[in-house]
RODO-2510 file (C-alpha; in nm, 4 decimals, decimal comma):
residues 78
     n   res          X          Y          Z
     1     m    -0,0004    -0,0002    -0,0001
     2     t     0,1365     0,3408    -0,0909
     3     i     0,1083     0,6442     0,1327
     4     e    -0,1402     0,7872    -0,1206
     5     e    -0,3609     0,4821    -0,0819
     6     l    -0,3362     0,5042     0,2990
     7     l    -0,4483     0,8669     0,2882
     8     r    -0,7600     0,7672     0,0876
     9     e    -0,8372     0,4626     0,3032
    10     k    -1,1526     0,4737     0,5153
    11     i    -1,1041     0,4196     0,8864
    12     g    -1,3078     0,0980     0,8884
    13     d    -1,0979    -0,0506     0,6112
    14     g    -0,7793     0,0491     0,7910
    15     l    -0,8922    -0,1038     1,1210
    16     v    -0,9765    -0,4281     0,9439
    17     r    -0,6440    -0,4252     0,7596
    18     n    -0,4495    -0,3873     1,0853
    19     g    -0,6570    -0,6498     1,2647
    20     s    -0,8317    -0,4203     1,5126
    21     m    -1,1811    -0,4846     1,3720
    22     n    -1,3553    -0,7359     1,1490
    23     r    -1,5865    -0,6667     0,8545
    24     i    -1,8987    -0,7572     1,0504
    25     s    -1,8137    -0,4944     1,3150
    26     v    -1,7456    -0,2338     1,0465
    27     r    -2,0828    -0,3150     0,8880
    28     q    -2,2521    -0,2695     1,2251
    29     v    -2,1083     0,0839     1,2561
    30     l    -2,2072     0,1658     0,8996
    31     i    -2,5634     0,0503     0,9652
    32     n    -2,5820     0,2801     1,2669
    33     q    -2,4677     0,5693     1,0524
    34     a    -2,7181     0,4794     0,7795
    35     c    -2,9958     0,4797     1,0425
    36     g    -2,9136     0,8368     1,1349
    37     d    -2,6359     0,8241     1,3940
    38     k    -2,4377     1,1421     1,3166
    39     r    -2,1284     1,0414     1,5151
    40     c    -1,7974     0,9683     1,3516
    41     f    -1,7105     0,6077     1,2698
    42     g    -1,4602     0,5831     1,5625
    43     e    -1,7018     0,7283     1,8123
    44     i    -1,9718     0,4721     1,7229
    45     a    -1,7243     0,1789     1,7148
    46     s    -1,5895     0,2771     2,0527
    47     a    -1,9316     0,3263     2,2102
    48     l    -2,0393    -0,0193     2,0868
    49     k    -1,7141    -0,1648     2,2270
    50     l    -1,6195    -0,2940     1,8837
    51     v    -1,2671    -0,1540     1,9008
    52     a    -1,0481    -0,0040     2,1721
    53     d    -1,0033     0,3728     2,1770
    54     e    -0,6282     0,3144     2,1713
    55     e    -0,6520     0,1295     1,8395
    56     i    -0,8497     0,4157     1,6819
    57     n    -0,5981     0,6703     1,8127
    58     l    -0,3002     0,4686     1,6846
    59     y    -0,4506     0,4359     1,3398
    60     m    -0,5486     0,8029     1,3155
    61     n    -0,2094     0,9177     1,4467
    62     f    -0,0328     0,6969     1,1911
    63     k    -0,2477     0,8266     0,9111
    64     y    -0,1942     1,1881     1,0191
    65     a     0,1821     1,1358     1,0445
    66     a     0,1871     0,9920     0,6929
    67     q     0,0062     1,2964     0,5631
    68     c     0,2199     1,5548     0,7383
    69     s     0,5706     1,4094     0,7293
    70     g     0,6455     1,4573     0,3625
    71     f     0,6808     1,0824     0,2909
    72     n     0,7471     0,9873    -0,0626
    73     k     0,3967     0,9154    -0,2043
    74     e     0,5210     0,5960    -0,3690
    75     r     0,6654     0,4511    -0,0492
    76     i     0,5097     0,1205     0,0412
    77     v     0,3420     0,0898     0,3802
    78     t     0,3108    -0,2491     0,5492
***
């Protein structure tokens, strides 16, 4: 995955990719949003105890660092 792909990645996809959530849990959050829950994905997932706050923070901090640090956009992220 390139940095550019990481920056476009949705939080649910990223949390599945890093093993913090599964697809069923992501779907549960998306259903809540579709039914009118206005909270952010991470807020809903945390409130439903589908993922630890720490995992959300780590993912978002990593994504923010990738955006701000001037990484080469073609660099591969594992």
